[in-house]
C-alpha positions, 0 to 999 in steps of 0.5 A: 727132560732129555738128559742126553741132549742136556749133556750135549748142549752144556758141552757145546755151551762151555766150549763156546763160552771159554773159546781159546781161554783157560778154565779151572774147576774145583772137584770135591768128589760129590755128584755136582762137582764130579758132573761139572768136572766131566762135562768140562773136560769133555768140552775143553780137554787140557784147557780145563785145570781141575783141582781138589782143595784140601781145606782140612774140613773133609772126611778121612782120606777124602782128598786122596780117594777122589784124586785117585778115582778121577785119575783112573778115569783119565782126568788129572786132578791137582791136590792143593793144600789149604788147610791152614788158610781155612782154619785160620779164617774160621778161628773164633767164629760161631755164627753160621753165616759168618762161618759160611762167609769166611769159607766163601771168601777164603775159597774164592778170593785167596785160594782160587784167586792165587790159582787163577793168577798162577795159571791165567785162567779166565773162567771157573766151572761151578757145580751150582744147582737150583736148590743152592740158588733158591735157599740162598736167594730166599735167605734160608741159608747162604750156600758157599757157591752162590755169587752172581745170584746175590749181586757179587760180580766174580770178575770184579771181585776175584778176576774170573767169570763163572760158568754154572752148567747145572744151575737149572737142575736139582739133585735128582736131575744131576744124578741122571746127568751123571748116569748119561756121562757114565760115571761110576756108582761111587759117584752117581749114588753117593750121598750129598756132602756140603761144599763147606764140608765138616764145618757145616756139621760143627755147631760153634767154633771149628777147631782141629780137635772138634774136627777130629771128633766129628770126622771120627763120628762121620766115619761111624755113621757112614759105615753103619747107614750105607745100606739104608738107601737114605738120601743123606746121613751125617753126624753133627757135633753140638756146641753144648756139653753134657755131664756123663760117667766114664770109668767111674768118673764124672765127664763133661762130654760132647754131644753128637747128633745123628741125622738120616733123612729121605728126600728126592731133591733136598727141598723137603725131607723126612727122617728115616725110621731106623731099627732100634738095634741100629740106633743102639749100635750107633750110640754105642760106637759114637759114645766110645769116641774120646770125650763124647758121652751123648748120642742123639737121633734127629727126628726133625723133617725139612721144614722146619729144619734144614738138612744141615745144621750150619 
């Protein structure tokens, strides 16, 4: 594919579709949303309003880091606090699909619906990629950013139209577009991170306490594995507990799973054979977290597993 031509075509198409109206988009800091943000601003300038929705489910320091990075690139980003809305929507939910649906409804109907009414936006630019569409349509796992492909009319349901410039590309293609746009390596080479964020890495109910645990484990995993050149790595908090010993006393503690996989486009994936010393170091650091007494390494390829747990 000629990615330079692709960029030019998408900029022209976004400009044509939006016309004199106003558009809005949500930036998460991942390569998909970052590419859409830059494409949109090159096409529309001030007619595109970019927001970062702080849903309370992100990695430590993520909202501030992303906003600062894009402001340095000359793209203003408004930080929207919606932590309470998302946590309230997830309260009591344990089924993966119910959790994803709760996040989707809160994101599009409540938070974005409010912003659309406030600014009078007519369009939402979205970082949907081909793998998102395929997995949702096939019934494997509903991605939060899939609407029209499963029969949801966003204009009727939420009051705006959706533009998806990347829907024909897979992750490797999106990275190539990011390079053409001149985005920094912090974005082009960043490991994928799901839209529902750490909610996809908590098996069972999402609570502030469980979020704090998986957020701390995520920081350890990303620090230890950033030099592996793997496609993706993560920490997952299981719903089960295990008996352990801490300071000579019995502890019924939490279990963290570490996943590190290699892939080209997220359709298939294989586990990375990490050195034994690295696995031991991960285990030592993760089991030093309060309440965590087991650390497991996931050797399952995709298929039969998906990359994320929820």
